[in-house]
C-alpha positions as CSV (number, residue, x, y, z in Angstrom):
1,M,41.3,33.8,-33.7
2,S,38.7,33.1,-36.2
3,A,38.9,32.4,-39.0
4,K,38.2,32.0,-43.0
5,I,40.1,29.4,-44.6
6,E,40.2,30.6,-47.3
7,S,41.9,34.0,-46.2
8,L,43.7,31.7,-44.0
9,P,48.0,32.7,-44.8
10,R,50.8,29.7,-45.9
11,Y,53.6,30.0,-44.0
12,V,55.4,28.0,-46.5
13,P,53.5,28.0,-49.4
14,D,55.7,25.8,-51.7
15,A,55.2,22.0,-49.0
16,P,52.6,20.4,-50.6
17,W,49.3,19.7,-49.0
18,P,48.6,16.3,-48.3
19,L,46.1,14.7,-50.1
20,Y,44.5,13.7,-47.5
21,A,44.0,14.6,-43.7
22,F,44.5,11.1,-42.4
23,V,41.8,10.1,-39.1
24,P,42.3,6.8,-37.8
25,G,39.0,4.2,-38.3
26,R,37.4,6.8,-41.8
27,G,38.5,3.6,-44.7
28,L,41.8,5.6,-45.4
29,P,45.2,4.8,-45.7
30,H,47.0,4.9,-42.7
31,P,49.7,8.2,-44.8
32,I,52.9,5.7,-43.1
33,S,52.7,2.5,-42.7
34,D,50.3,1.5,-45.7
35,P,51.7,1.3,-49.4
36,D,48.9,3.0,-50.0
37,G,49.0,6.3,-47.8
38,H,49.9,9.7,-49.1
39,S,54.0,9.8,-46.4
40,F,54.5,6.0,-47.1
41,G,57.4,4.9,-45.3
42,S,58.2,8.4,-44.7
43,T,59.4,9.8,-41.1
44,P,59.3,13.4,-40.0
45,A,63.0,14.5,-39.5
46,V,64.1,15.5,-36.8
47,E,65.1,19.5,-37.0
48,A,67.1,21.5,-34.6
49,F,64.5,24.3,-33.4
50,D,65.8,27.1,-31.9
51,P,62.7,29.1,-30.2
52,A,64.2,32.3,-31.0
53,R,64.6,31.9,-34.1
54,W,60.7,30.1,-35.2
55,P,60.5,32.3,-38.3
56,E,63.1,29.9,-39.9
57,S,61.8,27.0,-38.6
58,R,60.0,24.7,-41.8
59,A,58.7,22.4,-39.8
60,Y,57.2,24.6,-37.8
61,L,55.6,27.0,-39.6
62,R,54.3,23.5,-42.0
63,G,52.9,22.6,-38.5
64,V,50.6,25.7,-38.6
65,D,49.7,25.1,-41.8
66,L,48.4,22.2,-41.4
67,F,46.7,23.3,-38.7
68,N,44.7,25.1,-40.5
69,Y,44.1,23.8,-43.8
70,G,42.4,20.8,-41.1
71,Y,45.5,18.2,-41.4
72,Y,45.2,17.7,-38.1
73,W,46.9,14.2,-38.0
74,E,49.7,15.8,-40.0
75,A,50.0,18.6,-38.7
76,H,50.5,16.0,-35.1
77,E,53.6,14.1,-37.0
78,V,55.5,17.5,-38.4
79,W,55.9,18.9,-34.9
80,E,56.6,15.7,-33.5
81,G,58.8,15.6,-35.4
82,I,60.5,18.7,-33.6
83,W,59.9,17.3,-30.7
84,R,61.5,14.7,-30.5
85,G,64.4,16.4,-30.6
86,Y,63.9,17.7,-26.2
87,D,64.0,16.3,-23.4
88,R,60.9,16.5,-22.4
89,S,61.3,18.5,-20.2
90,Q,62.1,21.5,-21.7
91,T,60.3,24.4,-23.1
92,P,60.6,23.7,-26.7
93,A,59.2,20.2,-26.2
94,L,56.1,21.3,-23.2
95,F,55.0,23.9,-26.4
96,L,55.7,21.6,-28.8
97,Q,53.6,19.0,-26.7
98,G,50.9,21.1,-25.7
99,L,50.7,21.9,-30.0
100,I,50.6,18.5,-30.6
101,K,47.9,17.8,-28.2
102,L,45.7,20.5,-29.2
103,A,46.0,18.9,-32.7
104,A,45.4,15.4,-32.1
105,A,42.1,17.5,-29.8
106,G,40.6,18.0,-33.6
107,V,42.1,14.8,-35.0
108,K,39.2,13.4,-31.7
109,T,36.9,15.5,-33.0
110,R,36.7,13.9,-36.7
111,E,36.7,10.6,-35.1
112,G,34.0,11.8,-33.1
113,V,35.6,11.2,-29.6
114,V,34.6,14.1,-27.3
115,Q,36.4,11.9,-24.0
116,G,39.1,12.3,-25.8
117,V,39.0,15.9,-27.2
118,T,38.6,16.9,-23.6
119,R,40.9,15.7,-22.3
120,L,43.5,16.6,-25.6
121,A,42.7,20.5,-24.5
122,A,43.1,20.8,-21.6
123,D,46.4,18.6,-21.3
124,A,47.4,21.1,-23.8
125,A,45.8,24.5,-22.0
126,A,48.3,23.0,-19.0
127,H,50.7,23.0,-21.3
128,F,50.4,26.4,-22.6
129,R,49.6,27.3,-19.1
130,E,53.3,26.3,-18.0
131,I,54.7,28.1,-21.0
132,H,53.4,31.3,-19.1
133,N,55.6,30.2,-15.7
134,R,58.0,30.0,-17.5
135,P,61.1,32.0,-17.2
136,D,62.4,30.4,-20.6
137,G,58.0,30.6,-21.6
138,G,56.4,33.3,-21.2
139,N,53.1,35.1,-22.5
140,E,54.8,35.8,-25.9
141,Y,56.7,32.2,-27.2
142,C,57.5,31.0,-30.7
143,G,55.5,33.4,-32.4
144,L,52.1,33.1,-30.4
145,R,50.8,33.8,-26.9
146,A,50.5,30.7,-24.5
147,D,47.5,33.0,-22.0
148,A,45.8,33.1,-26.4
149,L,46.6,29.1,-26.9
150,E,45.8,28.5,-23.1
151,S,42.1,30.1,-23.4
152,L,42.0,28.7,-26.9
153,A,43.1,25.3,-25.6
154,R,39.8,25.8,-22.3
155,G,37.0,25.9,-24.8
156,V,37.8,23.5,-27.3
157,E,37.9,21.8,-23.5
158,R,34.5,22.7,-22.6
159,E,32.6,22.7,-26.6
160,A,33.6,19.7,-27.5
161,C,31.9,18.7,-30.5
162,V,31.9,15.8,-33.1
163,L,31.3,15.5,-36.6
164,R,29.7,12.2,-37.7
165,N,28.9,11.0,-41.1
166,E,32.4,12.5,-42.6
167,R,32.7,10.1,-44.9
168,D,35.1,12.8,-47.7
169,R,38.1,12.7,-47.9
170,G,39.2,16.7,-47.8
171,P,40.7,18.4,-44.7
172,R,38.2,19.6,-42.5
173,V,38.6,23.0,-40.3
174,V,36.6,21.8,-36.7
175,F,37.8,24.6,-34.8
176,S,36.7,28.6,-35.3
177,F,40.0,29.9,-35.2
178,A,43.8,29.7,-36.3
179,L,47.2,29.9,-35.7
180,R,49.1,33.1,-36.5
181,P,52.5,33.2,-35.6
182,G,53.4,36.8,-35.5
183,E,50.5,39.1,-35.9
184,S,50.1,39.8,-32.6
185,A,51.5,37.1,-31.2
186,T,48.3,35.3,-32.0
């Protein structure tokens, strides 16, 4: 799962990158609520999402791209748009919530909040473990392996780190892994 950013695939290559990777408290405009934000006034569209047809979901795959390239806040927002279309007890909602929490752990890493990283990563791991144990879940879900996701989230929880003095506007990948749906389900 380790990956260099230059070698990562783009799953939605025609989607432009945001102008910056938002990190609360870094002096950048809030992407949605500030008129200078990179997505001012927009809200993630609630997309009908069929987990069995994940390769057709631009929103799901856009979230993967954003996550892999260090746009954690933005990935969280995209996946939340899909998540809103489900009852919270449904398996797709649980899976998406795990991804959302993993992305939020990336934001907390960049903010320098170790407790937030560990809590969010532990929550994500618990969601992925539950997916693996559900009859309509299983180990492979939306092109990813639930057991691998749980293990990765546990690693983030154990090795929580923070980035200090981050002043750049660009994305910064903080995890040593990438999500690669459909590639050996990892």
